[in-house]
Backbone as JSON, one array per atom type, in Angstrom:
{
  "sequence": "MQLKDKTVVITGGTKGLGKSMADSFLENDAQVVVCSREETRPQDLDERIIWLKADVTKEEELQKVVDFVKEKFGKLDIWINNAGIWMARDFVENFDMKKVREMFDVNVFGLMNGTRVAIRLMKKQGSGTILNIISDAALIKKPHISASAYGASKYAVNGFTSAIRGENEDISIFSVYPGAMKTDIFENNKPANFDNFMDPNFVAQKIIENLKKDIPEEEFIIIKR",
  "N": [[85.26, 55.36, 54.8], [85.9, 54.54, 58.13], [84.42, 55.81, 61.03], [84.52, 55.37, 63.73], [86.16, 55.98, 66.74], [87.69, 57.93, 65.56], [89.42, 61.02, 65.72], [88.03, 64.12, 65.8], [87.9, 67.51, 64.86], [85.97, 70.42, 64.96], [85.49, 73.58, 63.76], [83.67, 76.47, 64.83], [81.72, 74.92, 66.05], [79.5, 74.85, 67.76], [77.01, 75.69, 67.09], [74.27, 75.65, 64.71], [75.09, 74.1, 61.62], [77.6, 73.15, 62.42], [77.23, 72.22, 65.09], [75.34, 70.24, 64.57], [76.86, 68.49, 63.0], [78.76, 67.75, 64.92], [77.17, 66.3, 66.75], [76.38, 64.23, 65.05], [78.8, 62.94, 64.44], [79.38, 62.0, 66.99], [77.36, 60.1, 67.25], [78.43, 58.22, 65.64], [80.45, 57.2, 67.08], [82.81, 58.69, 67.25], [85.57, 60.71, 68.49], [85.04, 63.83, 69.62], [85.88, 67.2, 69.21], [85.12, 70.56, 69.63], [85.35, 74.01, 68.68], [84.86, 77.48, 69.46], [84.03, 81.02, 69.52], [82.78, 81.76, 71.8], [82.54, 82.76, 75.25], [82.05, 81.03, 77.32], [81.32, 77.54, 77.86], [78.72, 76.31, 75.85], [75.51, 75.52, 77.14], [73.84, 73.65, 75.98], [75.39, 71.81, 74.73], [76.43, 68.53, 74.03], [77.59, 66.51, 76.67], [79.66, 64.79, 76.15], [81.17, 65.94, 74.24], [84.11, 67.75, 73.68], [84.8, 71.05, 74.42], [86.48, 73.95, 73.3], [87.68, 77.24, 73.67], [88.26, 79.29, 70.96], [89.31, 81.52, 68.47], [88.91, 81.65, 65.08], [90.15, 83.49, 63.48], [92.54, 83.94, 64.58], [95.45, 82.48, 64.34], [97.19, 81.42, 66.24], [95.53, 80.67, 68.34], [94.09, 78.57, 67.25], [96.19, 76.85, 66.86], [96.7, 76.1, 69.46], [94.49, 74.52, 69.9], [95.06, 72.33, 68.22], [97.41, 71.46, 69.49], [96.36, 70.66, 71.95], [94.69, 68.53, 71.16], [96.55, 66.76, 70.09], [98.03, 66.18, 72.39], [96.09, 65.01, 74.05], [94.84, 62.94, 72.55], [96.75, 61.97, 70.85], [96.68, 62.08, 68.11], [95.33, 63.51, 65.09], [92.61, 63.14, 63.24], [90.48, 64.13, 61.6], [89.85, 67.34, 60.47], [87.6, 69.96, 60.5], [86.79, 72.77, 58.8], [84.51, 74.88, 59.55], [83.49, 77.25, 60.61], [81.87, 80.3, 59.95], [80.59, 83.43, 58.66], [77.97, 85.69, 57.7], [76.67, 88.43, 55.79], [74.15, 90.95, 55.65], [72.15, 91.22, 52.7], [73.0, 93.5, 50.14], [73.74, 96.26, 47.91], [76.88, 96.81, 46.25], [77.88, 99.45, 46.48], [76.9, 100.26, 48.86], [78.07, 98.85, 50.88], [79.27, 98.16, 54.17], [82.44, 98.39, 54.74], [84.01, 97.59, 56.84], [82.58, 95.5, 57.96], [82.65, 93.77, 55.8], [85.38, 93.13, 55.7], [85.61, 91.86, 58.17], [84.06, 89.62, 57.65], [85.57, 88.35, 55.64], [87.84, 87.84, 57.14], [86.95, 85.77, 58.81], [85.65, 83.87, 57.07], [87.49, 83.39, 54.98], [90.32, 83.84, 55.74], [90.17, 82.66, 58.24], [89.49, 80.02, 57.6], [91.79, 79.36, 56.18], [93.7, 79.58, 58.22], [92.88, 77.49, 59.92], [93.31, 75.3, 58.23], [96.09, 75.44, 57.91], [97.17, 74.95, 60.52], [96.19, 72.41, 61.02], [97.16, 70.87, 58.89], [99.89, 70.83, 59.21], [100.35, 69.1, 61.39], [99.15, 66.81, 60.37], [100.76, 66.2, 58.17], [103.07, 65.4, 59.48], [102.08, 63.12, 60.68], [101.49, 61.67, 58.45], [99.02, 61.24, 57.45], [95.48, 62.04, 57.3], [92.45, 64.04, 57.29], [90.97, 66.84, 55.83], [88.21, 68.88, 55.92], [86.42, 71.19, 54.23], [83.86, 73.37, 54.74], [82.05, 74.94, 52.47], [80.04, 76.52, 50.31], [77.14, 76.45, 48.26], [77.13, 78.79, 46.98], [79.57, 79.24, 45.88], [79.5, 77.95, 43.54], [77.54, 78.79, 41.91], [76.62, 79.91, 38.76], [75.28, 82.09, 37.62], [75.0, 85.65, 38.31], [75.51, 86.54, 41.73], [73.37, 88.2, 43.0], [73.27, 91.11, 44.98], [74.65, 89.9, 47.03], [77.34, 89.88, 46.76], [79.77, 90.16, 48.16], [79.76, 88.09, 50.08], [79.55, 85.92, 48.34], [81.99, 86.24, 47.0], [83.8, 85.64, 49.04], [83.35, 82.93, 49.32], [83.97, 81.93, 46.79], [86.67, 82.43, 46.92], [87.65, 80.65, 48.97], [87.0, 78.3, 47.78], [88.71, 78.18, 45.56], [91.14, 78.12, 46.95], [90.9, 75.66, 48.33], [90.85, 73.81, 46.23], [93.43, 74.15, 45.26], [95.12, 73.36, 47.42], [94.42, 70.73, 47.57], [95.66, 69.7, 45.35], [98.25, 69.9, 46.18], [98.73, 67.99, 48.07], [99.2, 64.58, 48.71], [99.0, 62.55, 50.63], [97.11, 63.44, 52.37], [93.67, 63.78, 52.72], [91.55, 66.03, 51.1], [88.59, 67.57, 51.34], [85.77, 69.24, 49.93], [82.75, 70.8, 50.75], [79.59, 71.69, 49.6], [77.01, 73.09, 50.69], [73.56, 73.97, 50.24], [71.33, 76.68, 51.12], [70.67, 76.9, 54.61], [68.69, 76.37, 57.6], [69.81, 78.18, 59.85], [71.29, 80.2, 62.49], [72.96, 81.99, 61.26], [72.03, 84.05, 59.78], [70.96, 85.79, 61.57], [69.13, 88.58, 62.42], [68.32, 89.05, 59.87], [66.85, 87.33, 58.17], [66.26, 85.65, 55.11], [63.4, 85.94, 52.88], [62.46, 83.45, 52.09], [63.25, 81.7, 54.06], [62.04, 79.61, 55.53], [61.96, 77.54, 53.78], [64.46, 76.54, 53.6], [67.16, 74.13, 54.08], [67.3, 71.7, 56.74], [69.84, 71.77, 59.17], [70.56, 69.37, 60.41], [69.89, 67.43, 58.56], [71.73, 68.06, 56.54], [74.14, 67.6, 57.88], [73.96, 64.83, 58.25], [74.11, 63.94, 55.62], [76.73, 64.67, 55.01], [78.16, 63.0, 56.75], [77.38, 60.51, 55.72], [78.61, 60.61, 53.23], [81.36, 60.7, 53.93], [81.64, 58.17, 55.01], [81.64, 56.5, 52.88], [83.35, 54.13, 50.74], [84.88, 55.38, 48.81], [84.8, 58.54, 49.19], [83.09, 61.45, 47.88], [85.06, 64.02, 46.67], [84.33, 66.64, 46.11], [81.52, 67.73, 47.27], [78.2, 68.24, 46.85], [75.32, 69.55, 48.41], [72.05, 69.98, 48.15], [68.64, 71.11, 48.34], [66.2, 68.99, 47.16]],
  "CA": [[86.03, 55.68, 56.0], [85.31, 54.2, 59.4], [84.5, 56.98, 61.9], [84.69, 54.96, 65.11], [87.41, 56.36, 67.4], [88.39, 59.01, 64.85], [89.47, 62.29, 66.44], [87.46, 65.11, 64.9], [87.81, 68.89, 65.34], [85.04, 71.23, 64.17], [85.46, 75.0, 64.12], [82.28, 76.92, 64.82], [81.01, 73.67, 66.25], [78.52, 74.91, 68.84], [75.72, 76.14, 66.57], [73.96, 75.36, 63.32], [75.64, 72.89, 61.01], [78.71, 72.66, 63.23], [76.69, 71.42, 66.2], [74.7, 69.05, 63.99], [77.93, 67.56, 62.65], [79.35, 67.22, 66.16], [76.26, 65.27, 67.24], [76.4, 63.1, 64.11], [80.05, 62.21, 64.65], [79.22, 61.28, 68.25], [76.53, 58.92, 66.98], [79.28, 57.25, 64.96], [81.5, 56.81, 68.04], [84.05, 59.45, 67.08], [85.97, 61.58, 69.58], [84.71, 65.12, 69.02], [86.32, 68.46, 69.82], [84.63, 71.74, 68.91], [85.83, 75.28, 69.2], [84.05, 78.63, 69.1], [84.48, 82.26, 70.14], [82.02, 82.02, 73.02], [83.36, 82.88, 76.45], [81.81, 79.87, 78.17], [80.79, 76.36, 77.18], [77.26, 76.33, 75.68], [74.86, 74.55, 78.01], [73.15, 72.62, 75.21], [76.37, 70.96, 74.08], [76.51, 67.19, 74.61], [78.69, 66.45, 77.64], [80.76, 63.99, 75.61], [81.93, 66.78, 73.31], [85.08, 68.66, 74.29], [84.7, 72.42, 73.9], [87.61, 74.84, 73.54], [87.5, 78.6, 73.16], [89.26, 79.64, 69.96], [88.87, 82.42, 67.4], [89.57, 81.16, 63.87], [90.94, 84.55, 62.86], [93.83, 83.99, 65.29], [96.07, 81.17, 64.1], [97.81, 80.9, 67.46], [94.5, 80.02, 69.14], [93.82, 77.28, 66.61], [97.35, 76.0, 67.13], [96.5, 75.56, 70.8], [93.53, 73.44, 69.76], [95.81, 71.2, 67.68], [98.32, 70.98, 70.54], [95.53, 69.96, 72.94], [94.24, 67.27, 70.58], [97.71, 65.87, 70.0], [98.39, 65.77, 73.74], [95.05, 64.17, 74.64], [94.5, 61.78, 71.73], [97.92, 61.47, 70.13], [96.48, 62.12, 66.67], [94.24, 64.35, 64.56], [92.16, 62.43, 62.05], [89.63, 64.95, 60.74], [89.69, 68.75, 60.85], [86.53, 70.54, 59.71], [86.69, 74.22, 58.79], [83.08, 75.15, 59.42], [83.13, 78.59, 61.07], [81.6, 81.25, 58.87], [79.59, 84.45, 58.93], [77.22, 86.21, 56.55], [76.22, 89.8, 56.0], [72.87, 91.22, 54.99], [72.23, 91.54, 51.27], [73.0, 94.92, 49.79], [74.53, 96.55, 46.72], [78.28, 97.04, 46.59], [78.15, 100.84, 46.87], [76.39, 100.49, 50.22], [78.75, 97.96, 51.84], [80.08, 98.59, 55.31], [83.66, 97.64, 54.43], [84.51, 96.98, 58.07], [81.9, 94.22, 58.08], [83.17, 92.91, 54.73], [86.69, 92.64, 56.14], [85.38, 90.9, 59.25], [83.58, 88.39, 57.03], [86.71, 87.7, 54.99], [88.72, 87.34, 58.2], [86.43, 84.49, 59.28], [85.34, 82.92, 55.99], [88.66, 83.09, 54.15], [91.56, 83.69, 56.51], [89.91, 81.69, 59.3], [89.61, 78.69, 57.0], [93.2, 79.13, 55.86], [94.38, 79.34, 59.49], [92.56, 76.13, 60.36], [94.0, 74.36, 57.35], [97.53, 75.49, 58.17], [97.56, 74.28, 61.77], [95.86, 70.99, 60.91], [97.96, 70.18, 57.88], [101.26, 70.64, 59.74], [100.36, 67.86, 62.17], [98.8, 65.68, 59.5], [101.94, 65.84, 57.38], [103.95, 64.64, 60.37], [101.44, 61.82, 60.86], [101.42, 60.99, 57.17], [97.62, 60.97, 57.11], [94.5, 62.97, 57.87], [91.4, 64.54, 56.42], [90.51, 68.21, 56.04], [86.9, 69.07, 55.3], [86.08, 72.6, 54.18], [82.46, 73.67, 54.48], [82.07, 76.15, 51.64], [78.66, 76.92, 50.06], [76.85, 76.37, 46.83], [77.37, 80.12, 46.42], [80.84, 79.2, 45.15], [79.29, 77.19, 42.31], [76.48, 79.4, 41.13], [77.17, 80.57, 37.58], [74.67, 83.39, 37.39], [75.43, 86.62, 39.32], [74.98, 86.4, 43.08], [72.88, 89.56, 43.18], [73.21, 91.74, 46.31], [75.42, 89.12, 48.0], [78.61, 89.72, 46.06], [80.89, 90.01, 49.1], [79.69, 86.74, 50.61], [79.9, 85.03, 47.24], [83.42, 86.36, 46.75], [84.53, 84.91, 50.1], [83.2, 81.5, 49.07], [84.78, 81.64, 45.62], [88.07, 82.45, 47.36], [88.03, 79.43, 49.67], [86.88, 77.21, 46.82], [89.98, 78.14, 44.84], [92.16, 77.7, 47.91], [90.74, 74.24, 48.6], [91.27, 73.07, 45.04], [94.88, 74.24, 45.15], [95.81, 72.55, 48.43], [94.17, 69.33, 47.23], [96.7, 69.32, 44.41], [99.55, 69.91, 46.84], [98.86, 66.94, 49.08], [98.82, 63.23, 48.3], [98.71, 61.69, 51.78], [96.03, 64.04, 53.16], [92.43, 63.93, 51.94], [90.99, 67.37, 51.18], [87.21, 67.54, 50.84], [84.99, 70.48, 49.96], [81.31, 70.56, 50.85], [78.85, 72.85, 49.09], [75.6, 73.01, 51.06], [72.68, 75.08, 49.93], [70.91, 77.48, 52.28], [70.21, 76.12, 55.76], [67.99, 77.07, 58.67], [70.72, 78.41, 60.97], [71.24, 81.58, 62.96], [73.96, 82.8, 60.58], [71.35, 85.22, 59.23], [70.58, 86.64, 62.7], [67.84, 89.26, 62.24], [68.13, 89.36, 58.46], [66.49, 86.09, 57.5], [65.64, 85.8, 53.79], [61.95, 85.7, 52.86], [62.19, 82.02, 51.89], [64.01, 80.97, 55.08], [61.33, 78.38, 55.95], [62.18, 76.51, 52.77], [65.86, 76.13, 53.65], [67.42, 72.79, 54.61], [67.6, 71.49, 58.16], [71.26, 71.43, 59.3], [70.72, 67.96, 60.78], [69.86, 66.7, 57.29], [73.0, 68.32, 55.85], [75.18, 66.89, 58.63], [73.84, 63.4, 57.97], [74.63, 63.72, 54.27], [78.19, 64.78, 55.1], [78.61, 61.77, 57.38], [77.18, 59.42, 54.75], [79.65, 60.7, 52.2], [82.64, 60.32, 54.52], [81.65, 56.73, 55.3], [81.76, 55.74, 51.64], [84.69, 53.62, 50.46], [85.54, 56.47, 48.1], [83.94, 59.72, 49.33], [83.18, 62.49, 46.86], [85.92, 65.12, 47.12], [83.55, 67.86, 45.99], [80.22, 67.18, 47.62], [77.14, 69.25, 46.81], [74.1, 69.17, 49.12], [70.99, 70.95, 47.91], [67.3, 70.61, 48.54], [65.61, 68.48, 45.91]],
  "C": [[85.25, 55.25, 57.24], [85.49, 55.37, 60.37], [84.7, 56.63, 63.37], [86.09, 55.28, 65.6], [88.25, 57.38, 66.62], [88.33, 60.28, 65.7], [89.11, 63.41, 65.48], [87.45, 66.48, 65.57], [86.92, 69.67, 64.39], [85.1, 72.67, 64.64], [84.03, 75.5, 63.98], [81.34, 75.77, 65.1], [79.94, 73.68, 67.32], [77.14, 75.33, 68.37], [75.51, 75.59, 65.16], [74.51, 74.04, 62.82], [76.78, 72.31, 61.83], [78.25, 71.78, 64.37], [76.05, 70.14, 65.68], [75.75, 68.02, 63.58], [78.56, 66.94, 63.89], [78.48, 66.09, 66.71], [76.29, 64.03, 66.35], [77.67, 62.28, 64.25], [79.99, 61.42, 65.96], [78.43, 60.0, 68.04], [77.32, 57.82, 66.28], [80.53, 56.91, 65.77], [82.84, 57.47, 67.78], [84.33, 60.26, 68.35], [85.91, 63.01, 69.05], [85.18, 66.3, 69.87], [85.75, 69.59, 68.97], [85.25, 72.99, 69.5], [84.91, 76.4, 68.69], [84.57, 79.85, 69.86], [83.74, 82.58, 71.43], [82.93, 82.01, 74.25], [83.21, 81.68, 77.37], [81.21, 78.73, 77.35], [79.27, 76.46, 77.05], [76.6, 75.21, 76.48], [74.2, 73.41, 77.23], [74.1, 71.68, 74.47], [76.44, 69.61, 74.79], [77.76, 67.1, 75.49], [79.88, 65.64, 77.15], [81.64, 64.78, 74.64], [82.87, 67.68, 74.09], [84.96, 70.02, 73.62], [85.95, 73.22, 74.27], [87.29, 76.21, 72.96], [88.62, 78.92, 72.18], [88.61, 80.49, 68.87], [89.62, 82.02, 66.13], [90.41, 82.24, 63.18], [92.32, 84.7, 63.51], [94.47, 82.6, 65.21], [96.65, 80.57, 65.38], [96.79, 80.22, 68.36], [94.12, 78.66, 68.56], [94.98, 76.31, 66.81], [97.24, 75.36, 68.51], [95.49, 74.41, 70.79], [94.22, 72.17, 69.25], [96.73, 70.6, 68.75], [97.55, 70.18, 71.59], [95.15, 68.58, 72.41], [95.4, 66.27, 70.5], [98.09, 65.32, 71.37], [97.38, 64.77, 74.3], [94.84, 62.86, 73.88], [95.68, 61.19, 70.96], [97.8, 61.53, 68.63], [95.38, 63.12, 66.34], [93.82, 63.71, 63.25], [91.41, 63.32, 61.07], [89.54, 66.36, 61.3], [88.64, 69.35, 59.92], [86.5, 72.05, 59.88], [85.24, 74.6, 58.49], [82.7, 76.58, 59.78], [82.94, 79.54, 59.89], [80.56, 82.27, 59.28], [79.04, 84.99, 57.62], [76.91, 87.66, 56.82], [74.98, 90.05, 55.16], [73.07, 91.63, 53.54], [72.17, 93.06, 51.05], [73.83, 95.09, 48.52], [75.91, 97.04, 47.12], [78.56, 98.46, 47.06], [77.71, 101.15, 48.29], [77.11, 99.67, 51.28], [79.39, 98.74, 52.98], [81.37, 97.77, 55.2], [84.31, 97.04, 55.68], [83.89, 95.6, 58.24], [82.37, 93.25, 56.99], [84.51, 92.31, 55.14], [86.55, 91.61, 57.26], [84.92, 89.55, 58.68], [84.71, 87.64, 56.35], [87.68, 87.15, 56.03], [88.27, 85.97, 58.68], [86.34, 83.49, 58.14], [86.55, 82.47, 55.2], [89.89, 82.83, 55.01], [91.38, 82.72, 57.68], [90.04, 80.27, 58.8], [91.06, 78.37, 56.66], [93.99, 78.85, 57.14], [94.14, 77.92, 59.98], [93.27, 75.08, 59.54], [95.49, 74.3, 57.68], [97.91, 74.72, 59.43], [97.29, 72.78, 61.7], [96.84, 70.26, 60.0], [99.4, 69.96, 58.35], [101.35, 69.34, 60.52], [100.08, 66.66, 61.29], [99.96, 65.25, 58.62], [102.94, 65.05, 58.21], [103.41, 63.23, 60.59], [101.5, 60.98, 59.59], [100.0, 60.65, 56.75], [96.73, 62.02, 57.76], [93.51, 63.43, 56.81], [91.04, 65.96, 56.81], [89.23, 68.4, 55.24], [86.55, 70.56, 55.37], [84.61, 72.78, 53.82], [82.42, 75.0, 53.73], [80.61, 76.62, 51.48], [78.4, 76.73, 48.59], [76.96, 77.73, 46.17], [78.65, 80.17, 45.61], [80.68, 78.5, 43.8], [78.27, 77.84, 41.39], [77.07, 80.21, 39.97], [76.56, 81.94, 37.33], [75.06, 84.35, 38.52], [74.74, 86.42, 40.67], [74.5, 87.79, 43.52], [72.74, 89.95, 44.64], [73.87, 90.91, 47.41], [76.82, 88.89, 47.46], [79.78, 89.5, 47.01], [80.93, 88.6, 49.68], [80.09, 85.74, 49.53], [81.39, 85.05, 46.95], [84.23, 85.6, 47.78], [84.47, 83.41, 49.85], [83.95, 81.07, 47.81], [86.26, 81.56, 46.01], [88.47, 81.13, 48.02], [87.87, 78.2, 48.77], [88.18, 77.06, 46.02], [91.12, 77.66, 45.72], [92.11, 76.19, 48.14], [91.19, 73.39, 47.43], [92.79, 73.03, 44.93], [95.58, 73.34, 46.17], [95.54, 71.06, 48.21], [95.26, 68.84, 46.27], [98.08, 69.25, 45.03], [99.8, 68.69, 47.72], [98.36, 65.6, 48.58], [98.39, 62.36, 49.47], [97.56, 62.2, 52.63], [94.82, 64.23, 52.25], [91.86, 65.33, 52.17], [89.61, 67.35, 50.53], [86.59, 68.93, 50.9], [83.52, 70.12, 49.92], [80.59, 71.84, 50.46], [77.37, 72.73, 49.46], [74.82, 74.23, 50.54], [72.27, 75.77, 51.22], [70.31, 76.59, 53.36], [69.53, 77.0, 56.78], [68.92, 77.2, 59.88], [70.64, 79.88, 61.37], [72.32, 82.47, 62.34], [73.34, 84.09, 60.05], [70.93, 86.22, 60.3], [69.2, 87.26, 62.43], [67.53, 89.61, 60.79], [67.78, 88.11, 57.65], [65.85, 86.37, 56.14], [64.16, 85.42, 53.84], [61.61, 84.22, 52.75], [62.92, 81.13, 52.9], [63.36, 79.64, 55.46], [61.52, 77.23, 54.97], [63.62, 75.98, 52.76], [66.0, 74.74, 54.27], [67.67, 72.8, 56.11], [69.08, 71.12, 58.28], [71.52, 69.99, 59.72], [70.73, 67.08, 59.53], [71.19, 66.85, 56.56], [74.13, 67.57, 56.55], [75.15, 65.4, 58.33], [74.38, 63.07, 56.58], [76.16, 63.77, 54.25], [78.78, 63.49, 55.68], [78.51, 60.6, 56.41], [78.25, 59.44, 53.67], [81.0, 60.26, 52.73], [82.75, 58.82, 54.74], [81.73, 55.87, 54.04], [83.19, 55.22, 51.48], [85.52, 54.67, 49.72], [84.63, 57.7, 48.18], [84.13, 60.7, 48.16], [84.02, 63.64, 47.41], [85.21, 66.46, 47.08], [82.08, 67.47, 46.11], [79.17, 68.29, 47.73], [75.89, 68.73, 47.52], [73.07, 70.27, 48.9], [69.65, 70.28, 48.1], [66.7, 70.2, 47.21], [64.13, 68.83, 45.83]]
}
């Protein structure tokens, strides 16, 4: 896929992997739009990137992002569902279920909302690409000890992504499974081995490299070797 002049939208695109992807797409001459829940535009965002305030848990706000892109660029080539949150490891009997629901609202329903608004326009266009940033947590066969809620959210979106891929022939549906990265998703609960995690810039570059292949991998795993 050639990325030059492609119109790209990235949810959660102002931090971590989202910001790294935004910068990488810029380097490939794409037109980049990011959205986040912040009240004001982050100062460290490249001036060439368009920022819009939008909460992925509210489909109507994401619809406004699609409407803006259609009005400004006349098309939507790539939509990346990247926004996600994590909660500190704990055993199921100790979960704060309010936080679990908040995580599912972002990780699962937020991804579904983004897919819905993007796919409606892409079906009208007859083309487009949806890229879902999942996690290798959705692929791990052994029990995801003390992170069952997070793992469950990723298993959910993995199943969702596989299903919508089967529903659509004209739209490319990709799933990306990165391993742990050095991002602020962990906030003040960084795992003990955080320093060994992958750099999000490295992960973003791998995603770009895959998209630029003549036949990109639909299910793309990125882990530290």
